[in-house]
Predicted model as a PDB file, atoms N, CA, C, CB and O in Angstrom, pLDDT in the B-factor column:
MODEL        1                                                                  
ATOM      1  N   MET A   1     -11.265  11.302  14.034  1.00 76.00           N  
ATOM      2  CA  MET A   1     -10.119  11.307  13.150  1.00 76.00           C  
ATOM      3  C   MET A   1     -10.242  12.498  12.201  1.00 76.00           C  
ATOM      4  CB  MET A   1     -10.014   9.970  12.365  1.00 76.00           C  
ATOM      5  O   MET A   1     -11.311  12.768  11.654  1.00 76.00           O  
ATOM      6  N   SER A   2      -9.154  13.185  12.023  1.00 90.00           N  
ATOM      7  CA  SER A   2      -9.164  14.342  11.128  1.00 90.00           C  
ATOM      8  C   SER A   2      -9.284  13.889   9.680  1.00 90.00           C  
ATOM      9  CB  SER A   2      -7.891  15.191  11.319  1.00 90.00           C  
ATOM     10  O   SER A   2      -9.061  12.720   9.362  1.00 90.00           O  
ATOM     11  N   ILE A   3      -9.634  14.817   8.816  1.00 91.00           N  
ATOM     12  CA  ILE A   3      -9.746  14.514   7.391  1.00 91.00           C  
ATOM     13  C   ILE A   3      -8.402  14.056   6.846  1.00 91.00           C  
ATOM     14  CB  ILE A   3     -10.253  15.742   6.609  1.00 91.00           C  
ATOM     15  O   ILE A   3      -8.333  13.099   6.075  1.00 91.00           O  
ATOM     16  N   ASP A   4      -7.323  14.746   7.250  1.00 92.00           N  
ATOM     17  CA  ASP A   4      -5.988  14.334   6.784  1.00 92.00           C  
ATOM     18  C   ASP A   4      -5.651  12.931   7.248  1.00 92.00           C  
ATOM     19  CB  ASP A   4      -4.919  15.310   7.278  1.00 92.00           C  
ATOM     20  O   ASP A   4      -5.063  12.158   6.493  1.00 92.00           O  
ATOM     21  N   GLY A   5      -6.007  12.591   8.459  1.00 95.00           N  
ATOM     22  CA  GLY A   5      -5.787  11.249   8.970  1.00 95.00           C  
ATOM     23  C   GLY A   5      -6.593  10.212   8.204  1.00 95.00           C  
ATOM     24  O   GLY A   5      -6.105   9.122   7.904  1.00 95.00           O  
ATOM     25  N   ARG A   6      -7.821  10.565   7.897  1.00 95.00           N  
ATOM     26  CA  ARG A   6      -8.680   9.666   7.111  1.00 95.00           C  
ATOM     27  C   ARG A   6      -8.089   9.456   5.711  1.00 95.00           C  
ATOM     28  CB  ARG A   6     -10.124  10.239   7.006  1.00 95.00           C  
ATOM     29  O   ARG A   6      -8.087   8.337   5.198  1.00 95.00           O  
ATOM     30  N   ILE A   7      -7.598  10.514   5.108  1.00 95.00           N  
ATOM     31  CA  ILE A   7      -6.975  10.409   3.776  1.00 95.00           C  
ATOM     32  C   ILE A   7      -5.750   9.505   3.842  1.00 95.00           C  
ATOM     33  CB  ILE A   7      -6.577  11.813   3.236  1.00 95.00           C  
ATOM     34  O   ILE A   7      -5.546   8.669   2.961  1.00 95.00           O  
ATOM     35  N   ARG A   8      -4.940   9.666   4.876  1.00 96.00           N  
ATOM     36  CA  ARG A   8      -3.752   8.795   5.024  1.00 96.00           C  
ATOM     37  C   ARG A   8      -4.153   7.341   5.180  1.00 96.00           C  
ATOM     38  CB  ARG A   8      -2.907   9.229   6.234  1.00 96.00           C  
ATOM     39  O   ARG A   8      -3.548   6.459   4.569  1.00 96.00           O  
ATOM     40  N   GLU A   9      -5.170   7.082   5.993  1.00 97.00           N  
ATOM     41  CA  GLU A   9      -5.629   5.710   6.215  1.00 97.00           C  
ATOM     42  C   GLU A   9      -6.180   5.097   4.926  1.00 97.00           C  
ATOM     43  CB  GLU A   9      -6.701   5.679   7.313  1.00 97.00           C  
ATOM     44  O   GLU A   9      -5.863   3.954   4.596  1.00 97.00           O  
ATOM     45  N   LEU A  10      -6.998   5.849   4.207  1.00 96.00           N  
ATOM     46  CA  LEU A  10      -7.550   5.347   2.955  1.00 96.00           C  
ATOM     47  C   LEU A  10      -6.450   5.111   1.925  1.00 96.00           C  
ATOM     48  CB  LEU A  10      -8.588   6.324   2.403  1.00 96.00           C  
ATOM     49  O   LEU A  10      -6.506   4.145   1.163  1.00 96.00           O  
ATOM     50  N   SER A  11      -5.462   5.979   1.900  1.00 97.00           N  
ATOM     51  CA  SER A  11      -4.338   5.808   0.970  1.00 97.00           C  
ATOM     52  C   SER A  11      -3.561   4.539   1.297  1.00 97.00           C  
ATOM     53  CB  SER A  11      -3.399   7.033   1.019  1.00 97.00           C  
ATOM     54  O   SER A  11      -3.145   3.803   0.403  1.00 97.00           O  
ATOM     55  N   ARG A  12      -3.373   4.295   2.583  1.00 98.00           N  
ATOM     56  CA  ARG A  12      -2.668   3.089   3.011  1.00 98.00           C  
ATOM     57  C   ARG A  12      -3.456   1.847   2.602  1.00 98.00           C  
ATOM     58  CB  ARG A  12      -2.440   3.103   4.540  1.00 98.00           C  
ATOM     59  O   ARG A  12      -2.876   0.882   2.103  1.00 98.00           O  
ATOM     60  N   ARG A  13      -4.754   1.864   2.807  1.00 97.00           N  
ATOM     61  CA  ARG A  13      -5.589   0.725   2.429  1.00 97.00           C  
ATOM     62  C   ARG A  13      -5.599   0.530   0.910  1.00 97.00           C  
ATOM     63  CB  ARG A  13      -7.024   0.921   2.947  1.00 97.00           C  
ATOM     64  O   ARG A  13      -5.605  -0.602   0.426  1.00 97.00           O  
ATOM     65  N   HIS A  14      -5.599   1.646   0.155  1.00 97.00           N  
ATOM     66  CA  HIS A  14      -5.580   1.557  -1.298  1.00 97.00           C  
ATOM     67  C   HIS A  14      -4.280   0.897  -1.764  1.00 97.00           C  
ATOM     68  CB  HIS A  14      -5.736   2.960  -1.931  1.00 97.00           C  
ATOM     69  O   HIS A  14      -4.299   0.056  -2.663  1.00 97.00           O  
ATOM     70  N   LEU A  15      -3.156   1.273  -1.158  1.00 97.00           N  
ATOM     71  CA  LEU A  15      -1.873   0.656  -1.511  1.00 97.00           C  
ATOM     72  C   LEU A  15      -1.863  -0.833  -1.157  1.00 97.00           C  
ATOM     73  CB  LEU A  15      -0.716   1.378  -0.794  1.00 97.00           C  
ATOM     74  O   LEU A  15      -1.310  -1.649  -1.894  1.00 97.00           O  
ATOM     75  N   SER A  16      -2.458  -1.169  -0.057  1.00 98.00           N  
ATOM     76  CA  SER A  16      -2.530  -2.572   0.347  1.00 98.00           C  
ATOM     77  C   SER A  16      -3.342  -3.384  -0.657  1.00 98.00           C  
ATOM     78  CB  SER A  16      -3.144  -2.696   1.750  1.00 98.00           C  
ATOM     79  O   SER A  16      -2.959  -4.498  -1.016  1.00 98.00           O  
ATOM     80  N   LEU A  17      -4.452  -2.831  -1.105  1.00 98.00           N  
ATOM     81  CA  LEU A  17      -5.271  -3.500  -2.107  1.00 98.00           C  
ATOM     82  C   LEU A  17      -4.517  -3.627  -3.426  1.00 98.00           C  
ATOM     83  CB  LEU A  17      -6.584  -2.743  -2.316  1.00 98.00           C  
ATOM     84  O   LEU A  17      -4.651  -4.635  -4.120  1.00 98.00           O  
ATOM     85  N   GLU A  18      -3.739  -2.629  -3.774  1.00 98.00           N  
ATOM     86  CA  GLU A  18      -2.929  -2.711  -4.999  1.00 98.00           C  
ATOM     87  C   GLU A  18      -1.947  -3.877  -4.901  1.00 98.00           C  
ATOM     88  CB  GLU A  18      -2.162  -1.380  -5.243  1.00 98.00           C  
ATOM     89  O   GLU A  18      -1.754  -4.608  -5.872  1.00 98.00           O  
ATOM     90  N   ALA A  19      -1.340  -4.050  -3.754  1.00 98.00           N  
ATOM     91  CA  ALA A  19      -0.407  -5.172  -3.568  1.00 98.00           C  
ATOM     92  C   ALA A  19      -1.148  -6.503  -3.672  1.00 98.00           C  
ATOM     93  CB  ALA A  19       0.313  -5.066  -2.198  1.00 98.00           C  
ATOM     94  O   ALA A  19      -0.647  -7.448  -4.282  1.00 98.00           O  
ATOM     95  N   GLN A  20      -2.336  -6.579  -3.081  1.00 97.00           N  
ATOM     96  CA  GLN A  20      -3.147  -7.798  -3.175  1.00 97.00           C  
ATOM     97  C   GLN A  20      -3.514  -8.089  -4.626  1.00 97.00           C  
ATOM     98  CB  GLN A  20      -4.424  -7.667  -2.320  1.00 97.00           C  
ATOM     99  O   GLN A  20      -3.474  -9.237  -5.069  1.00 97.00           O  
ATOM    100  N   LEU A  21      -3.869  -7.044  -5.357  1.00 96.00           N  
ATOM    101  CA  LEU A  21      -4.245  -7.196  -6.758  1.00 96.00           C  
ATOM    102  C   LEU A  21      -3.075  -7.714  -7.573  1.00 96.00           C  
ATOM    103  CB  LEU A  21      -4.739  -5.869  -7.330  1.00 96.00           C  
ATOM    104  O   LEU A  21      -3.225  -8.639  -8.371  1.00 96.00           O  
ATOM    105  N   GLN A  22      -1.906  -7.112  -7.370  1.00 96.00           N  
ATOM    106  CA  GLN A  22      -0.724  -7.548  -8.116  1.00 96.00           C  
ATOM    107  C   GLN A  22      -0.397  -9.002  -7.793  1.00 96.00           C  
ATOM    108  CB  GLN A  22       0.485  -6.645  -7.795  1.00 96.00           C  
ATOM    109  O   GLN A  22      -0.010  -9.766  -8.678  1.00 96.00           O  
ATOM    110  N   ASP A  23      -0.548  -9.375  -6.557  1.00 95.00           N  
ATOM    111  CA  ASP A  23      -0.301 -10.758  -6.148  1.00 95.00           C  
ATOM    112  C   ASP A  23      -1.298 -11.698  -6.827  1.00 95.00           C  
ATOM    113  CB  ASP A  23      -0.393 -10.895  -4.611  1.00 95.00           C  
ATOM    114  O   ASP A  23      -0.911 -12.750  -7.335  1.00 95.00           O  
ATOM    115  N   ALA A  24      -2.575 -11.323  -6.836  1.00 93.00           N  
ATOM    116  CA  ALA A  24      -3.597 -12.163  -7.462  1.00 93.00           C  
ATOM    117  C   ALA A  24      -3.363 -12.284  -8.962  1.00 93.00           C  
ATOM    118  CB  ALA A  24      -4.994 -11.595  -7.193  1.00 93.00           C  
ATOM    119  O   ALA A  24      -3.541 -13.359  -9.534  1.00 93.00           O  
ATOM    120  N   LEU A  25      -2.967 -11.191  -9.598  1.00 93.00           N  
ATOM    121  CA  LEU A  25      -2.719 -11.224 -11.037  1.00 93.00           C  
ATOM    122  C   LEU A  25      -1.486 -12.059 -11.385  1.00 93.00           C  
ATOM    123  CB  LEU A  25      -2.551  -9.809 -11.569  1.00 93.00           C  
ATOM    124  O   LEU A  25      -1.396 -12.611 -12.482  1.00 93.00           O  
ATOM    125  N   ALA A  26      -0.552 -12.149 -10.462  1.00 93.00           N  
ATOM    126  CA  ALA A  26       0.680 -12.909 -10.699  1.00 93.00           C  
ATOM    127  C   ALA A  26       0.446 -14.417 -10.601  1.00 93.00           C  
ATOM    128  CB  ALA A  26       1.759 -12.487  -9.700  1.00 93.00           C  
ATOM    129  O   ALA A  26       1.273 -15.208 -11.053  1.00 93.00           O  
ATOM    130  N   HIS A  27      -0.671 -14.807 -10.015  1.00 89.00           N  
ATOM    131  CA  HIS A  27      -0.974 -16.230  -9.854  1.00 89.00           C  
ATOM    132  C   HIS A  27      -2.122 -16.606 -10.788  1.00 89.00           C  
ATOM    133  CB  HIS A  27      -1.335 -16.563  -8.371  1.00 89.00           C  
ATOM    134  O   HIS A  27      -3.264 -16.209 -10.553  1.00 89.00           O  
ATOM    135  N   PRO A  28      -1.839 -17.348 -11.819  1.00 82.00           N  
ATOM    136  CA  PRO A  28      -2.892 -17.700 -12.780  1.00 82.00           C  
ATOM    137  C   PRO A  28      -4.073 -18.446 -12.172  1.00 82.00           C  
ATOM    138  CB  PRO A  28      -2.308 -18.532 -13.869  1.00 82.00           C  
ATOM    139  O   PRO A  28      -5.155 -18.480 -12.758  1.00 82.00           O  
ATOM    140  N   SER A  29      -3.874 -19.036 -11.014  1.00 83.00           N  
ATOM    141  CA  SER A  29      -4.967 -19.783 -10.378  1.00 83.00           C  
ATOM    142  C   SER A  29      -5.974 -18.870  -9.678  1.00 83.00           C  
ATOM    143  CB  SER A  29      -4.400 -20.775  -9.374  1.00 83.00           C  
ATOM    144  O   SER A  29      -7.016 -19.338  -9.219  1.00 83.00           O  
ATOM    145  N   SER A  30      -5.676 -17.582  -9.593  1.00 78.00           N  
ATOM    146  CA  SER A  30      -6.595 -16.650  -8.922  1.00 78.00           C  
ATOM    147  C   SER A  30      -7.933 -16.607  -9.663  1.00 78.00           C  
ATOM    148  CB  SER A  30      -5.974 -15.222  -8.845  1.00 78.00           C  
ATOM    149  O   SER A  30      -7.995 -16.593 -10.893  1.00 78.00           O  
ATOM    150  N   GLN A  31      -8.982 -16.589  -8.872  1.00 93.00           N  
ATOM    151  CA  GLN A  31     -10.314 -16.553  -9.469  1.00 93.00           C  
ATOM    152  C   GLN A  31     -10.643 -15.135  -9.929  1.00 93.00           C  
ATOM    153  CB  GLN A  31     -11.377 -17.054  -8.465  1.00 93.00           C  
ATOM    154  O   GLN A  31     -10.268 -14.154  -9.288  1.00 93.00           O  
ATOM    155  N   ASP A  32     -11.345 -15.052 -11.046  1.00 92.00           N  
ATOM    156  CA  ASP A  32     -11.720 -13.753 -11.594  1.00 92.00           C  
ATOM    157  C   ASP A  32     -12.557 -12.950 -10.601  1.00 92.00           C  
ATOM    158  CB  ASP A  32     -12.488 -13.935 -12.901  1.00 92.00           C  
ATOM    159  O   ASP A  32     -12.429 -11.728 -10.528  1.00 92.00           O  
ATOM    160  N   GLU A  33     -13.406 -13.622  -9.845  1.00 94.00           N  
ATOM    161  CA  GLU A  33     -14.277 -12.910  -8.899  1.00 94.00           C  
ATOM    162  C   GLU A  33     -13.445 -12.246  -7.801  1.00 94.00           C  
ATOM    163  CB  GLU A  33     -15.310 -13.880  -8.273  1.00 94.00           C  
ATOM    164  O   GLU A  33     -13.785 -11.153  -7.349  1.00 94.00           O  
ATOM    165  N   VAL A  34     -12.373 -12.886  -7.374  1.00 94.00           N  
ATOM    166  CA  VAL A  34     -11.499 -12.304  -6.357  1.00 94.00           C  
ATOM    167  C   VAL A  34     -10.853 -11.039  -6.905  1.00 94.00           C  
ATOM    168  CB  VAL A  34     -10.417 -13.320  -5.909  1.00 94.00           C  
ATOM    169  O   VAL A  34     -10.785 -10.022  -6.215  1.00 94.00           O  
ATOM    170  N   ILE A  35     -10.385 -11.102  -8.132  1.00 95.00           N  
ATOM    171  CA  ILE A  35      -9.746  -9.950  -8.770  1.00 95.00           C  
ATOM    172  C   ILE A  35     -10.759  -8.825  -8.936  1.00 95.00           C  
ATOM    173  CB  ILE A  35      -9.143 -10.344 -10.142  1.00 95.00           C  
ATOM    174  O   ILE A  35     -10.446  -7.666  -8.660  1.00 95.00           O  
ATOM    175  N   ARG A  36     -11.968  -9.150  -9.381  1.00 96.00           N  
ATOM    176  CA  ARG A  36     -13.015  -8.123  -9.542  1.00 96.00           C  
ATOM    177  C   ARG A  36     -13.332  -7.451  -8.211  1.00 96.00           C  
ATOM    178  CB  ARG A  36     -14.298  -8.745 -10.134  1.00 96.00           C  
ATOM    179  O   ARG A  36     -13.496  -6.232  -8.156  1.00 96.00           O  
ATOM    180  N   GLU A  37     -13.421  -8.234  -7.139  1.00 97.00           N  
ATOM    181  CA  GLU A  37     -13.746  -7.666  -5.817  1.00 97.00           C  
ATOM    182  C   GLU A  37     -12.641  -6.728  -5.343  1.00 97.00           C  
ATOM    183  CB  GLU A  37     -13.962  -8.791  -4.780  1.00 97.00           C  
ATOM    184  O   GLU A  37     -12.928  -5.663  -4.797  1.00 97.00           O  
ATOM    185  N   ILE A  38     -11.397  -7.106  -5.541  1.00 97.00           N  
ATOM    186  CA  ILE A  38     -10.285  -6.228  -5.141  1.00 97.00           C  
ATOM    187  C   ILE A  38     -10.367  -4.924  -5.924  1.00 97.00           C  
ATOM    188  CB  ILE A  38      -8.905  -6.923  -5.378  1.00 97.00           C  
ATOM    189  O   ILE A  38     -10.193  -3.845  -5.356  1.00 97.00           O  
ATOM    190  N   LYS A  39     -10.631  -5.018  -7.219  1.00 97.00           N  
ATOM    191  CA  LYS A  39     -10.732  -3.815  -8.060  1.00 97.00           C  
ATOM    192  C   LYS A  39     -11.889  -2.930  -7.612  1.00 97.00           C  
ATOM    193  CB  LYS A  39     -10.911  -4.205  -9.539  1.00 97.00           C  
ATOM    194  O   LYS A  39     -11.766  -1.705  -7.584  1.00 97.00           O  
ATOM    195  N   ARG A  40     -13.030  -3.560  -7.257  1.00 98.00           N  
ATOM    196  CA  ARG A  40     -14.182  -2.777  -6.765  1.00 98.00           C  
ATOM    197  C   ARG A  40     -13.838  -2.031  -5.484  1.00 98.00           C  
ATOM    198  CB  ARG A  40     -15.393  -3.694  -6.519  1.00 98.00           C  
ATOM    199  O   ARG A  40     -14.159  -0.853  -5.330  1.00 98.00           O  
ATOM    200  N   ARG A  41     -13.177  -2.738  -4.567  1.00 98.00           N  
ATOM    201  CA  ARG A  41     -12.799  -2.114  -3.296  1.00 98.00           C  
ATOM    202  C   ARG A  41     -11.817  -0.963  -3.526  1.00 98.00           C  
ATOM    203  CB  ARG A  41     -12.180  -3.159  -2.347  1.00 98.00           C  
ATOM    204  O   ARG A  41     -11.928   0.089  -2.897  1.00 98.00           O  
ATOM    205  N   LYS A  42     -10.857  -1.170  -4.428  1.00 98.00           N  
ATOM    206  CA  LYS A  42      -9.904  -0.099  -4.751  1.00 98.00           C  
ATOM    207  C   LYS A  42     -10.624   1.110  -5.308  1.00 98.00           C  
ATOM    208  CB  LYS A  42      -8.853  -0.589  -5.754  1.00 98.00           C  
ATOM    209  O   LYS A  42     -10.327   2.243  -4.929  1.00 98.00           O  
ATOM    210  N   LEU A  43     -11.576   0.876  -6.212  1.00 98.00           N  
ATOM    211  CA  LEU A  43     -12.309   1.979  -6.832  1.00 98.00           C  
ATOM    212  C   LEU A  43     -13.103   2.761  -5.787  1.00 98.00           C  
ATOM    213  CB  LEU A  43     -13.249   1.450  -7.925  1.00 98.00           C  
ATOM    214  O   LEU A  43     -13.121   3.991  -5.810  1.00 98.00           O  
ATOM    215  N   ARG A  44     -13.762   2.045  -4.868  1.00 98.00           N  
ATOM    216  CA  ARG A  44     -14.508   2.747  -3.807  1.00 98.00           C  
ATOM    217  C   ARG A  44     -13.592   3.615  -2.960  1.00 98.00           C  
ATOM    218  CB  ARG A  44     -15.235   1.741  -2.911  1.00 98.00           C  
ATOM    219  O   ARG A  44     -13.937   4.749  -2.627  1.00 98.00           O  
ATOM    220  N   LEU A  45     -12.418   3.081  -2.608  1.00 97.00           N  
ATOM    221  CA  LEU A  45     -11.457   3.864  -1.834  1.00 97.00           C  
ATOM    222  C   LEU A  45     -10.981   5.073  -2.617  1.00 97.00           C  
ATOM    223  CB  LEU A  45     -10.266   3.001  -1.429  1.00 97.00           C  
ATOM    224  O   LEU A  45     -10.877   6.171  -2.071  1.00 97.00           O  
ATOM    225  N   LYS A  46     -10.689   4.873  -3.902  1.00 97.00           N  
ATOM    226  CA  LYS A  46     -10.220   5.972  -4.734  1.00 97.00           C  
ATOM    227  C   LYS A  46     -11.283   7.081  -4.816  1.00 97.00           C  
ATOM    228  CB  LYS A  46      -9.865   5.458  -6.147  1.00 97.00           C  
ATOM    229  O   LYS A  46     -10.964   8.265  -4.711  1.00 97.00           O  
ATOM    230  N   GLU A  47     -12.533   6.682  -5.003  1.00 97.00           N  
ATOM    231  CA  GLU A  47     -13.609   7.668  -5.075  1.00 97.00           C  
ATOM    232  C   GLU A  47     -13.741   8.439  -3.768  1.00 97.00           C  
ATOM    233  CB  GLU A  47     -14.933   6.986  -5.415  1.00 97.00           C  
ATOM    234  O   GLU A  47     -13.927   9.656  -3.779  1.00 97.00           O  
ATOM    235  N   GLU A  48     -13.646   7.739  -2.647  1.00 97.00           N  
ATOM    236  CA  GLU A  48     -13.745   8.427  -1.352  1.00 97.00           C  
ATOM    237  C   GLU A  48     -12.547   9.362  -1.149  1.00 97.00           C  
ATOM    238  CB  GLU A  48     -13.824   7.396  -0.192  1.00 97.00           C  
ATOM    239  O   GLU A  48     -12.702  10.477  -0.653  1.00 97.00           O  
ATOM    240  N   LEU A  49     -11.358   8.901  -1.534  1.00 97.00           N  
ATOM    241  CA  LEU A  49     -10.169   9.756  -1.439  1.00 97.00           C  
ATOM    242  C   LEU A  49     -10.344  11.019  -2.253  1.00 97.00           C  
ATOM    243  CB  LEU A  49      -8.924   9.005  -1.907  1.00 97.00           C  
ATOM    244  O   LEU A  49     -10.057  12.114  -1.771  1.00 97.00           O  
ATOM    245  N   GLU A  50     -10.813  10.881  -3.482  1.00 96.00           N  
ATOM    246  CA  GLU A  50     -11.015  12.050  -4.342  1.00 96.00           C  
ATOM    247  C   GLU A  50     -12.033  13.006  -3.747  1.00 96.00           C  
ATOM    248  CB  GLU A  50     -11.463  11.617  -5.732  1.00 96.00           C  
ATOM    249  O   GLU A  50     -11.856  14.223  -3.800  1.00 96.00           O  
ATOM    250  N   ARG A  51     -13.104  12.452  -3.180  1.00 95.00           N  
ATOM    251  CA  ARG A  51     -14.132  13.299  -2.560  1.00 95.00           C  
ATOM    252  C   ARG A  51     -13.567  14.054  -1.369  1.00 95.00           C  
ATOM    253  CB  ARG A  51     -15.336  12.453  -2.120  1.00 95.00           C  
ATOM    254  O   ARG A  51     -13.823  15.247  -1.213  1.00 95.00           O  
ATOM    255  N   LEU A  52     -12.799  13.369  -0.526  1.00 94.00           N  
ATOM    256  CA  LEU A  52     -12.180  14.021   0.634  1.00 94.00           C  
ATOM    257  C   LEU A  52     -11.171  15.082   0.208  1.00 94.00           C  
ATOM    258  CB  LEU A  52     -11.496  12.983   1.524  1.00 94.00           C  
ATOM    259  O   LEU A  52     -11.141  16.182   0.760  1.00 94.00           O  
ATOM    260  N   ARG A  53     -10.352  14.744  -0.770  1.00 93.00           N  
ATOM    261  CA  ARG A  53      -9.345  15.710  -1.230  1.00 93.00           C  
ATOM    262  C   ARG A  53      -9.990  16.926  -1.846  1.00 93.00           C  
ATOM    263  CB  ARG A  53      -8.404  15.067  -2.235  1.00 93.00           C  
ATOM    264  O   ARG A  53      -9.514  18.044  -1.650  1.00 93.00           O  
ATOM    265  N   ALA A  54     -11.074  16.729  -2.592  1.00 93.00           N  
ATOM    266  CA  ALA A  54     -11.778  17.862  -3.194  1.00 93.00           C  
ATOM    267  C   ALA A  54     -12.377  18.740  -2.091  1.00 93.00           C  
ATOM    268  CB  ALA A  54     -12.890  17.368  -4.167  1.00 93.00           C  
ATOM    269  O   ALA A  54     -12.383  19.966  -2.208  1.00 93.00           O  
ATOM    270  N   GLY A  55     -12.868  18.130  -1.045  1.00 86.00           N  
ATOM    271  CA  GLY A  55     -13.435  18.885   0.085  1.00 86.00           C  
ATOM    272  C   GLY A  55     -12.394  19.689   0.813  1.00 86.00           C  
ATOM    273  O   GLY A  55     -12.671  20.803   1.258  1.00 86.00           O  
ATOM    274  N   THR A  56     -11.196  19.150   0.946  1.00 79.00           N  
ATOM    275  CA  THR A  56     -10.139  19.893   1.659  1.00 79.00           C  
ATOM    276  C   THR A  56      -9.621  21.035   0.795  1.00 79.00           C  
ATOM    277  CB  THR A  56      -8.971  18.950   2.050  1.00 79.00           C  
ATOM    278  O   THR A  56      -9.218  22.075   1.318  1.00 79.00           O  
ATOM    279  N   ARG A  57      -9.627  20.852  -0.506  1.00 77.00           N  
ATOM    280  CA  ARG A  57      -9.176  21.945  -1.402  1.00 77.00           C  
ATOM    281  C   ARG A  57     -10.177  23.096  -1.416  1.00 77.00           C  
ATOM    282  CB  ARG A  57      -8.970  21.417  -2.844  1.00 77.00           C  
ATOM    283  O   ARG A  57      -9.791  24.264  -1.424  1.00 77.00           O  
ATOM    284  N   SER A  58     -11.479  22.753  -1.420  1.00 72.00           N  
ATOM    285  CA  SER A  58     -12.479  23.811  -1.473  1.00 72.00           C  
ATOM    286  C   SER A  58     -12.571  24.546  -0.148  1.00 72.00           C  
ATOM    287  CB  SER A  58     -13.837  23.240  -1.848  1.00 72.00           C  
ATOM    288  O   SER A  58     -12.977  25.707  -0.115  1.00 72.00           O  
ATOM    289  N   ALA A  59     -12.201  23.890   0.943  1.00 65.00           N  
ATOM    290  CA  ALA A  59     -12.257  24.519   2.267  1.00 65.00           C  
ATOM    291  C   ALA A  59     -11.039  25.416   2.516  1.00 65.00           C  
ATOM    292  CB  ALA A  59     -12.348  23.444   3.359  1.00 65.00           C  
ATOM    293  O   ALA A  59     -11.060  26.281   3.391  1.00 65.00           O  
ATOM    294  N   ALA A  60      -9.998  25.197   1.747  1.00 60.00           N  
ATOM    295  CA  ALA A  60      -8.764  25.966   1.963  1.00 60.00           C  
ATOM    296  C   ALA A  60      -8.830  27.354   1.400  1.00 60.00           C  
ATOM    297  CB  ALA A  60      -7.601  25.256   1.362  1.00 60.00           C  
ATOM    298  O   ALA A  60      -7.865  28.111   1.509  1.00 60.00           O  
TER     299      ALA A  60                                                      
ENDMDL                                                                          
END                                                                             
């Protein structure tokens, strides 16, 4: 998979996690641990996206 393809895939997954997070926050019965895990996963994706984007900018 190309770097651009990887960036698109990670962006899609990040958006999906954002939707899950908003859904969990909208339901008061959601457990705090579930919300924390979604946030952790989003942060990992964001960090990887930033690293990939920085690599493509420096290579250009």
